[in-house]
ROBA-594254 format. One record per atom (N, C-alpha, C): residue number from 1; residue in one letter; x, y, z. Coordinates in nm, 2 decimals, m for minus. Atoms other than C-alpha are relative to their C-alpha. Layout:
<lumvexs>
{num:NUM	residuo:A	u:X	v:Y	w:Z}
...
</lumvexs>
This chain:
<lumvexs>
{num:1	residuo:M	u:0.13	v:m0.06	w:0.02}
{num:1	residuo:M	u:m12.16	v:22.15	w:14.62}
{num:1	residuo:M	u:0.02	v:0.15	w:m0.05}
{num:2	residuo:N	u:m0.01	v:m0.13	w:0.05}
{num:2	residuo:N	u:m12.20	v:22.47	w:14.42}
{num:2	residuo:N	u:m0.11	v:0.09	w:0.05}
{num:3	residuo:V	u:0.10	v:m0.10	w:m0.05}
{num:3	residuo:V	u:m12.41	v:22.78	w:14.48}
{num:3	residuo:V	u:m0.15	v:m0.04	w:m0.04}
{num:4	residuo:E	u:0.14	v:0.05	w:0.04}
{num:4	residuo:E	u:m12.71	v:22.64	w:14.28}
{num:4	residuo:E	u:m0.05	v:m0.11	w:0.08}
{num:5	residuo:E	u:0.04	v:0.12	w:m0.08}
{num:5	residuo:E	u:m12.71	v:22.31	w:14.47}
{num:5	residuo:E	u:m0.03	v:0.05	w:0.14}
{num:6	residuo:L	u:0.02	v:m0.05	w:m0.14}
{num:6	residuo:L	u:m12.68	v:22.50	w:14.80}
{num:6	residuo:L	u:m0.14	v:0.07	w:0.01}
{num:7	residuo:T	u:0.12	v:m0.07	w:0.01}
{num:7	residuo:T	u:m12.97	v:22.72	w:14.70}
{num:7	residuo:T	u:m0.12	v:m0.09	w:0.00}
{num:8	residuo:K	u:0.10	v:0.10	w:0.01}
{num:8	residuo:K	u:m13.18	v:22.42	w:14.61}
{num:8	residuo:K	u:m0.02	v:m0.07	w:0.14}
{num:9	residuo:K	u:0.01	v:0.06	w:m0.13}
{num:9	residuo:K	u:m13.10	v:22.25	w:14.94}
{num:9	residuo:K	u:m0.07	v:0.09	w:0.11}
{num:10	residuo:L	u:0.06	v:m0.09	w:m0.09}
{num:10	residuo:L	u:m13.19	v:22.56	w:15.14}
{num:10	residuo:L	u:m0.15	v:0.02	w:m0.02}
{num:11	residuo:E	u:0.14	v:m0.01	w:0.03}
{num:11	residuo:E	u:m13.52	v:22.59	w:14.96}
{num:11	residuo:E	u:m0.07	v:m0.13	w:0.05}
{num:12	residuo:E	u:0.06	v:0.13	w:m0.05}
{num:12	residuo:E	u:m13.59	v:22.22	w:15.05}
{num:12	residuo:E	u:m0.02	v:0.00	w:0.15}
{num:13	residuo:I	u:0.00	v:m0.01	w:m0.14}
{num:13	residuo:I	u:m13.51	v:22.29	w:15.41}
{num:13	residuo:I	u:m0.11	v:0.10	w:0.05}
{num:14	residuo:K	u:0.10	v:m0.10	w:m0.03}
{num:14	residuo:K	u:m13.73	v:22.60	w:15.41}
{num:14	residuo:K	u:m0.14	v:m0.06	w:0.00}
{num:15	residuo:V	u:0.13	v:0.06	w:0.01}
{num:15	residuo:V	u:m14.03	v:22.40	w:15.30}
{num:15	residuo:V	u:m0.04	v:m0.09	w:0.12}
{num:16	residuo:K	u:0.02	v:0.08	w:m0.12}
{num:16	residuo:K	u:m13.99	v:22.17	w:15.60}
{num:16	residuo:K	u:m0.06	v:0.08	w:0.12}
{num:17	residuo:G	u:0.05	v:m0.07	w:m0.11}
{num:17	residuo:G	u:m14.08	v:22.45	w:15.83}
{num:17	residuo:G	u:0.09	v:m0.02	w:0.13}
{num:18	residuo:F	u:m0.07	v:0.01	w:m0.13}
{num:18	residuo:F	u:m13.98	v:22.42	w:16.20}
{num:18	residuo:F	u:0.07	v:m0.14	w:0.00}
{num:19	residuo:V	u:m0.08	v:0.12	w:m0.01}
{num:19	residuo:V	u:m13.70	v:22.17	w:16.25}
{num:19	residuo:V	u:0.06	v:0.01	w:0.14}
{num:20	residuo:K	u:m0.06	v:0.00	w:m0.14}
{num:20	residuo:K	u:m13.60	v:22.07	w:16.61}
{num:20	residuo:K	u:0.15	v:m0.01	w:m0.02}
{num:21	residuo:T	u:m0.15	v:0.01	w:0.01}
{num:21	residuo:T	u:m13.23	v:22.12	w:16.67}
{num:21	residuo:T	u:0.05	v:m0.14	w:0.04}
{num:22	residuo:V	u:m0.06	v:0.13	w:m0.04}
{num:22	residuo:V	u:m13.00	v:21.82	w:16.69}
{num:22	residuo:V	u:0.07	v:0.01	w:0.13}
{num:23	residuo:R	u:m0.07	v:m0.02	w:m0.13}
{num:23	residuo:R	u:m12.83	v:21.97	w:16.99}
{num:23	residuo:R	u:m0.07	v:0.12	w:0.07}
{num:24	residuo:A	u:0.07	v:m0.11	w:m0.07}
{num:24	residuo:A	u:m12.97	v:22.20	w:17.26}
{num:24	residuo:A	u:0.08	v:0.12	w:0.03}
{num:25	residuo:H	u:m0.08	v:m0.11	w:m0.03}
{num:25	residuo:H	u:m12.67	v:22.42	w:17.32}
{num:25	residuo:H	u:0.00	v:0.11	w:m0.10}
{num:26	residuo:D	u:0.00	v:m0.12	w:0.09}
{num:26	residuo:D	u:m12.60	v:22.76	w:17.16}
{num:26	residuo:D	u:0.03	v:m0.03	w:m0.14}
{num:27	residuo:G	u:m0.04	v:0.03	w:0.14}
{num:27	residuo:G	u:m12.44	v:22.61	w:16.85}
{num:27	residuo:G	u:m0.09	v:m0.10	w:m0.07}
{num:28	residuo:G	u:0.09	v:0.10	w:0.05}
{num:28	residuo:G	u:m12.73	v:22.37	w:16.80}
{num:28	residuo:G	u:m0.06	v:0.03	w:m0.13}
{num:29	residuo:V	u:0.06	v:m0.04	w:0.12}
{num:29	residuo:V	u:m12.89	v:22.57	w:16.53}
{num:29	residuo:V	u:0.09	v:m0.01	w:m0.12}
{num:30	residuo:G	u:m0.10	v:0.02	w:0.11}
{num:30	residuo:G	u:m12.57	v:22.58	w:16.32}
{num:30	residuo:G	u:0.03	v:m0.15	w:m0.03}
{num:31	residuo:N	u:m0.02	v:0.14	w:0.02}
{num:31	residuo:N	u:m12.51	v:22.21	w:16.38}
{num:31	residuo:N	u:m0.12	v:m0.06	w:m0.08}
{num:32	residuo:T	u:0.12	v:0.05	w:0.06}
{num:32	residuo:T	u:m12.87	v:22.14	w:16.27}
{num:32	residuo:T	u:0.00	v:0.03	w:m0.15}
{num:33	residuo:L	u:0.00	v:m0.04	w:0.14}
{num:33	residuo:L	u:m12.83	v:22.34	w:15.95}
{num:33	residuo:L	u:0.11	v:m0.08	w:m0.08}
{num:34	residuo:E	u:m0.11	v:0.08	w:0.06}
{num:34	residuo:E	u:m12.50	v:22.16	w:15.87}
{num:34	residuo:E	u:m0.05	v:m0.14	w:m0.03}
{num:35	residuo:Y	u:0.05	v:0.13	w:0.01}
{num:35	residuo:Y	u:m12.67	v:21.83	w:15.93}
{num:35	residuo:Y	u:m0.10	v:m0.01	w:m0.11}
{num:36	residuo:L	u:0.10	v:0.00	w:0.11}
{num:36	residuo:L	u:m12.96	v:21.91	w:15.70}
{num:36	residuo:L	u:0.06	v:0.02	w:m0.14}
{num:37	residuo:L	u:m0.07	v:m0.03	w:0.13}
{num:37	residuo:L	u:m12.72	v:22.03	w:15.43}
{num:37	residuo:L	u:0.10	v:m0.12	w:m0.03}
{num:38	residuo:G	u:m0.09	v:0.11	w:0.03}
{num:38	residuo:G	u:m12.51	v:21.71	w:15.46}
{num:38	residuo:G	u:0.14	v:0.04	w:0.02}
{num:39	residuo:I	u:m0.14	v:m0.05	w:m0.02}
{num:39	residuo:I	u:m12.20	v:21.90	w:15.58}
{num:39	residuo:I	u:0.05	v:m0.07	w:0.13}
{num:40	residuo:K	u:m0.06	v:0.06	w:m0.12}
{num:40	residuo:K	u:m11.97	v:21.71	w:15.82}
{num:40	residuo:K	u:0.04	v:0.10	w:0.10}
{num:41	residuo:E	u:m0.04	v:m0.10	w:m0.11}
{num:41	residuo:E	u:m11.93	v:21.89	w:16.15}
{num:41	residuo:E	u:0.15	v:0.02	w:0.01}
{num:42	residuo:N	u:m0.14	v:m0.03	w:m0.01}
{num:42	residuo:N	u:m11.59	v:22.06	w:16.18}
{num:42	residuo:N	u:0.01	v:0.13	w:0.08}
{num:43	residuo:N	u:m0.03	v:m0.12	w:m0.08}
{num:43	residuo:N	u:m11.43	v:22.33	w:16.40}
{num:43	residuo:N	u:0.12	v:0.07	w:m0.06}
{num:44	residuo:I	u:m0.11	v:m0.07	w:0.07}
{num:44	residuo:I	u:m11.18	v:22.46	w:16.14}
{num:44	residuo:I	u:m0.05	v:0.13	w:m0.05}
{num:45	residuo:S	u:0.04	v:m0.14	w:0.04}
{num:45	residuo:S	u:m11.18	v:22.82	w:16.02}
{num:45	residuo:S	u:0.00	v:0.01	w:m0.15}
{num:46	residuo:L	u:0.01	v:m0.01	w:0.15}
{num:46	residuo:L	u:m11.22	v:22.73	w:15.65}
{num:46	residuo:L	u:m0.15	v:0.00	w:m0.03}
{num:47	residuo:P	u:0.14	v:0.00	w:0.04}
{num:47	residuo:P	u:m11.55	v:22.78	w:15.46}
{num:47	residuo:P	u:m0.06	v:m0.15	w:m0.01}
{num:48	residuo:D	u:0.07	v:0.13	w:0.00}
{num:48	residuo:D	u:m11.81	v:22.50	w:15.48}
{num:48	residuo:D	u:m0.02	v:m0.06	w:m0.14}
{num:49	residuo:I	u:0.03	v:0.04	w:0.13}
{num:49	residuo:I	u:m11.89	v:22.48	w:15.11}
{num:49	residuo:I	u:0.07	v:0.08	w:m0.10}
{num:50	residuo:G	u:m0.08	v:m0.08	w:0.10}
{num:50	residuo:G	u:m11.63	v:22.59	w:14.85}
{num:50	residuo:G	u:0.05	v:0.13	w:0.07}
{num:51	residuo:D	u:m0.04	v:m0.13	w:m0.06}
{num:51	residuo:D	u:m11.59	v:22.96	w:14.93}
{num:51	residuo:D	u:m0.11	v:0.06	w:0.10}
{num:52	residuo:I	u:0.11	v:m0.05	w:m0.08}
{num:52	residuo:I	u:m11.91	v:22.98	w:15.14}
{num:52	residuo:I	u:0.01	v:m0.05	w:0.14}
{num:53	residuo:E	u:0.01	v:0.04	w:m0.14}
{num:53	residuo:E	u:m11.92	v:22.98	w:15.52}
{num:53	residuo:E	u:m0.15	v:0.01	w:0.04}
{num:54	residuo:I	u:0.14	v:0.00	w:m0.05}
{num:54	residuo:I	u:m12.26	v:22.88	w:15.66}
{num:54	residuo:I	u:m0.01	v:0.06	w:0.14}
{num:55	residuo:K	u:0.02	v:m0.06	w:m0.13}
{num:55	residuo:K	u:m12.39	v:23.09	w:15.95}
{num:55	residuo:K	u:m0.15	v:m0.02	w:0.03}
{num:56	residuo:A	u:0.14	v:0.01	w:m0.05}
{num:56	residuo:A	u:m12.71	v:23.04	w:16.15}
{num:56	residuo:A	u:m0.02	v:0.05	w:0.14}
{num:57	residuo:K	u:0.02	v:m0.04	w:m0.14}
{num:57	residuo:K	u:m12.87	v:23.18	w:16.46}
{num:57	residuo:K	u:m0.15	v:m0.01	w:0.02}
{num:58	residuo:R	u:0.14	v:0.01	w:m0.04}
{num:58	residuo:R	u:m13.20	v:23.16	w:16.65}
{num:58	residuo:R	u:m0.07	v:0.14	w:m0.04}
{num:59	residuo:I	u:0.08	v:m0.12	w:0.04}
{num:59	residuo:I	u:m13.47	v:23.42	w:16.54}
{num:59	residuo:I	u:0.01	v:0.10	w:0.12}
{num:60	residuo:D	u:0.00	v:m0.09	w:m0.11}
{num:60	residuo:D	u:m13.49	v:23.57	w:16.89}
{num:60	residuo:D	u:0.13	v:0.02	w:0.07}
{num:61	residuo:S	u:m0.13	v:m0.01	w:m0.05}
{num:61	residuo:S	u:m13.12	v:23.57	w:16.95}
{num:61	residuo:S	u:0.05	v:0.15	w:m0.01}
{num:62	residuo:S	u:m0.05	v:m0.14	w:0.01}
{num:62	residuo:S	u:m12.96	v:23.91	w:17.03}
{num:62	residuo:S	u:0.16	v:m0.01	w:m0.02}
{num:63	residuo:S	u:m0.14	v:0.01	w:0.01}
{num:63	residuo:S	u:m12.61	v:23.77	w:16.98}
{num:63	residuo:S	u:0.05	v:0.06	w:m0.14}
{num:64	residuo:I	u:m0.06	v:m0.05	w:0.13}
{num:64	residuo:I	u:m12.38	v:23.92	w:16.71}
{num:64	residuo:I	u:0.04	v:m0.11	w:m0.09}
{num:65	residuo:L	u:m0.04	v:0.10	w:0.09}
{num:65	residuo:L	u:m12.33	v:23.72	w:16.40}
{num:65	residuo:L	u:0.14	v:0.04	w:m0.06}
{num:66	residuo:T	u:m0.14	v:m0.04	w:0.04}
{num:66	residuo:T	u:m11.95	v:23.73	w:16.34}
{num:66	residuo:T	u:0.04	v:m0.07	w:m0.13}
{num:67	residuo:L	u:m0.04	v:0.05	w:0.13}
{num:67	residuo:L	u:m11.84	v:23.69	w:15.98}
{num:67	residuo:L	u:0.16	v:m0.01	w:m0.01}
{num:68	residuo:V	u:m0.15	v:m0.01	w:0.00}
{num:68	residuo:V	u:m11.47	v:23.78	w:16.04}
{num:68	residuo:V	u:0.04	v:0.01	w:0.15}
{num:69	residuo:S	u:m0.05	v:m0.01	w:m0.14}
{num:69	residuo:S	u:m11.28	v:23.73	w:16.37}
{num:69	residuo:S	u:0.15	v:0.00	w:m0.01}
{num:70	residuo:K	u:m0.15	v:0.00	w:m0.01}
{num:70	residuo:K	u:m10.92	v:23.77	w:16.48}
{num:70	residuo:K	u:0.06	v:m0.14	w:0.01}
</lumvexs>
């Protein structure tokens, strides 16, 4: 998937409005986004799509979004 395809898929997801998470735990939002994008769940430290790492969090979350970690 390239950037243009990713952008199109994200726009399609946006049009859906509220989507219930596929899992209730803290990572459920990220798992749901990966599911909607057709990305197989993984726990490796490589980007999800080409050079792009997908990140998601709840609107009312006060947690820090980490892009780089040790």
